[in-house]
C-alpha distance (Angstrom), angle and dihedral (degrees) to the residues before:
residue distance angle dihedral
M1 . . .
S2 3.79 . .
R3 3.80 88.7 .
L4 3.82 89.6 54.4
R5 3.81 91.2 50.8
Y6 3.80 89.3 49.3
I7 3.83 91.7 52.8
V8 3.82 92.7 46.3
G9 3.78 91.1 47.9
F10 3.79 91.3 48.5
F11 3.81 91.4 54.0
I12 3.81 91.6 46.8
I13 3.81 89.6 54.5
L14 3.81 91.2 47.6
S15 3.81 90.2 49.2
G16 3.78 90.5 51.4
I17 3.79 91.8 50.3
F18 3.81 90.4 48.8
I19 3.82 93.1 49.7
L20 3.81 92.3 48.6
S21 3.80 91.0 47.3
A22 3.83 92.2 48.5
S23 3.80 93.0 48.3
G24 3.80 89.4 48.3
R25 3.81 90.4 52.7
A26 3.81 90.8 46.5
A27 3.79 90.7 51.3
K28 3.79 89.8 48.6
V29 3.81 91.5 50.1
K30 3.79 90.5 49.1
K31 3.78 91.5 47.8
T32 3.78 93.1 50.8
E33 3.82 95.4 41.6
N34 3.82 86.2 116.4
S35 3.76 114.7 8.3
C36 3.82 91.8 -172.6
V37 3.81 91.3 62.3
D38 3.82 93.5 39.3
C39 3.81 94.2 51.9
H40 3.79 102.5 34.6
S41 3.82 93.3 48.1
K42 3.80 88.3 62.6
L43 3.82 93.6 55.6
P44 3.80 117.2 103.3
S45 3.78 116.3 -96.9
S46 3.80 88.2 -125.9
S47 3.82 90.5 71.8
F48 3.82 122.1 81.3
V49 3.82 95.1 -120.8
G50 3.79 91.3 39.7
V51 3.80 95.0 55.1
K52 3.81 90.3 46.7
S53 3.78 90.1 52.7
H54 3.79 92.4 48.6
D55 3.82 90.0 48.4
W56 3.80 89.1 53.6
K57 3.80 92.7 58.4
G58 3.78 110.6 97.0
S59 3.79 92.3 9.1
I60 3.81 125.2 131.2
H61 3.80 87.4 -107.1
Q62 3.80 92.2 58.2
K63 3.79 91.3 47.0
H64 3.81 89.5 55.3
G65 3.80 94.8 44.2
V66 3.81 95.9 -109.1
T67 3.81 100.3 152.5
C68 3.83 131.5 -177.5
D69 3.81 95.1 -87.0
K70 3.81 93.4 56.9
C71 3.81 89.9 71.8
H72 3.78 105.0 16.8
G73 3.81 101.1 38.0
G74 3.79 122.7 -139.4
N75 3.80 131.9 124.3
P76 3.82 111.2 -71.0
S77 3.82 92.6 -172.9
A78 3.82 95.0 57.4
M79 3.79 120.3 97.2
D80 3.79 96.2 -167.0
E81 3.81 110.7 89.3
R82 3.79 94.7 -135.4
E83 3.79 93.3 48.1
A84 3.80 91.7 45.8
H85 3.81 91.5 53.6
A86 3.80 96.0 44.7
G87 3.81 107.5 130.4
V88 3.82 94.9 12.3
M89 3.80 111.3 132.4
G90 3.77 131.2 -174.3
S91 3.79 120.9 -105.9
S92 3.82 90.5 -108.4
N93 3.83 91.1 63.1
P94 3.82 111.0 95.4
Q95 3.81 88.8 -143.8
S96 3.81 92.9 57.6
R97 3.78 120.1 106.2
V98 3.78 88.1 -132.6
Y99 3.80 96.0 48.7
Y100 3.82 107.1 128.0
K101 3.81 95.4 -107.3
N102 3.81 93.0 43.2
I103 3.79 98.0 51.7
P104 3.85 95.2 88.8
S105 3.81 92.3 55.6
T106 3.81 90.6 44.7
C107 3.82 92.4 52.3
G108 3.80 89.5 39.9
R109 3.80 91.1 66.5
C110 3.83 86.5 76.6
H111 3.81 102.6 16.8
G112 3.79 98.6 52.9
A113 3.81 100.2 156.8
E114 3.79 92.6 49.7
F115 3.80 91.5 46.4
Y116 3.82 91.5 49.7
N117 3.80 90.3 55.4
F118 3.79 94.1 43.3
I119 3.83 94.9 54.5
Q120 3.80 88.5 57.2
S121 3.78 91.8 58.7
Y122 3.79 129.5 97.3
H123 3.78 87.4 -125.7
F124 3.81 91.0 62.8
K125 3.83 91.3 48.7
K126 3.79 88.9 51.2
L127 3.78 90.8 48.3
E128 3.79 92.2 50.5
A129 3.81 94.5 45.7
A130 3.78 102.0 40.7
G131 3.80 106.6 8.8
K132 3.82 89.1 -119.2
G133 3.77 131.6 116.9
P134 3.78 135.9 52.0
N135 3.77 126.1 -41.0
C136 3.81 131.3 179.0
V137 3.82 97.3 -72.2
T138 3.82 91.8 50.6
C139 3.78 89.7 74.0
H140 3.81 104.3 17.0
G141 3.81 107.2 32.8
S142 3.79 119.1 -137.0
M143 3.79 118.5 -107.9
V144 3.79 96.8 27.0
T145 3.76 106.2 31.0
S146 3.78 119.3 -150.6
I147 3.80 143.3 176.3
L148 3.78 117.5 -120.3
T149 3.79 120.2 -118.9
P150 3.85 118.4 -126.9
D151 3.81 90.4 -100.8
D152 3.81 90.9 48.2
I153 3.81 93.0 50.9
A154 3.80 90.1 51.9
N155 3.81 90.9 51.7
V156 3.81 93.1 47.8
C157 3.81 93.3 48.2
D158 3.79 90.9 46.4
R159 3.82 90.4 65.9
C160 3.80 88.8 78.2
H161 3.80 105.3 8.1
N162 3.79 104.2 67.2
E163 3.77 141.7 112.4
R164 3.80 93.8 -99.0
I165 3.81 94.4 57.6
G166 3.78 93.1 31.9
I167 3.83 98.2 -143.7
F168 3.79 107.8 137.5
P169 3.83 94.7 -46.5
Y170 3.82 90.9 -173.6
V171 3.82 91.8 67.0
P172 3.86 99.5 87.4
Q173 3.79 94.9 57.3
K174 3.79 93.0 40.3
A175 3.80 90.5 50.6
K176 3.81 89.8 49.6
A177 3.81 91.9 51.3
V178 3.80 93.4 46.9
L179 3.80 92.3 48.6
L180 3.82 89.1 51.3
L181 3.83 88.4 53.4
L182 3.80 90.6 49.1
K183 3.79 92.5 51.5
E184 3.82 90.9 47.8
S185 3.82 89.9 50.7
Q186 3.79 89.9 51.3
A187 3.81 90.4 50.5
L188 3.83 92.2 48.9
I189 3.80 92.6 51.3
T190 3.80 91.6 48.3
A191 3.80 91.6 49.3
D192 3.81 93.5 46.8
K193 3.80 92.0 50.0
R194 3.78 89.3 55.6
L195 3.80 93.6 45.7
Y196 3.80 100.3 44.3
H197 3.82 107.1 35.3
P198 3.81 88.5 -172.0
A199 3.79 119.4 -160.5
K200 3.78 115.8 -114.5
G201 3.81 112.6 -88.9
T202 3.80 95.2 23.2
K203 3.79 124.8 125.0
D204 3.78 91.9 -110.9
A205 3.82 91.5 51.4
F206 3.80 88.9 51.9
Y207 3.81 93.7 52.4
L208 3.81 93.2 45.4
E209 3.80 90.6 51.3
K210 3.81 89.9 46.7
A211 3.81 90.5 51.4
Q212 3.79 90.8 48.9
S213 3.80 90.9 50.1
S214 3.82 91.6 50.8
L215 3.80 90.1 49.4
Y216 3.81 90.5 52.2
S217 3.81 89.8 51.0
A218 3.79 89.7 50.8
K219 3.81 91.0 52.5
L220 3.79 91.3 50.7
E221 3.80 90.0 50.9
W222 3.82 89.0 62.2
H223 3.79 86.5 72.1
R224 3.81 90.1 56.2
F225 3.82 89.9 44.0
D226 3.80 93.0 -135.5
L227 3.81 100.6 147.5
D228 3.81 94.3 -179.8
A229 3.82 91.2 53.8
I230 3.80 89.1 50.7
I231 3.80 89.9 53.2
R232 3.80 90.7 51.8
H233 3.80 91.6 52.5
L234 3.80 90.7 48.2
Q235 3.79 89.5 51.4
D236 3.80 87.0 55.1
V237 3.80 88.4 52.4
D238 3.81 90.5 53.0
D239 3.82 92.7 46.7
S240 3.81 91.7 51.3
L241 3.81 93.8 49.2
K242 3.81 90.8 49.6
N243 3.82 88.2 60.7
L244 3.80 92.8 61.9
S245 3.78 113.3 114.4
P246 3.82 107.4 -99.3
N247 3.83 94.6 -154.0
K248 3.82 98.7 50.8
L249 3.77 101.6 73.7
H250 3.80 117.4 139.0
P251 3.81 123.6 -151.8
């Protein structure tokens, strides 16, 4: 009987060792799920890579699982520093995914509709030919993406479109005015959705959806930089909202 207890106890101890070992391996796998994030997040915010990593935390890219390697390359499953950085190239290297001219195609892997519109623009042709002109990060940043304010867009456009250079100097103020119109259109649609609460399939639901579609088209046109086309889409937004039933508002 004592021999049986000894055997049972021995297997219990072995089982415990196995469970602890397995949990340790699981924790290690979880910890090294993305070595780029694990390592860079520990760097001080005073360093260039460190501040970029800290900026990434809480960003829309983090929320959607877009980690360092998606844009910079490398091996996020490697623990060795050299292995982890294999294939990573600096932004000054023309072969790098984050080289100035390559950024649109890098962003375009996820933002296809915006990329399709951007490559039809004169700005893209200028970028391809001379490596000059705006790309995605000019207006949106990289780690923490943002949308420019009307004043910001005027300042950005003014870098090239001004009286001194003489290339369409009216563009900055026109772009500012059009962006103001776009923001107002967005606010009107948001307000009307809250006021109407239209049932699916109704006339009001149709016109609200049509207005939303026109607004989306206007936003895409920003990437082609066709301000007149944006204005036309915003006019469609206004026309659709005017067709909403005036006597069917809900508190």
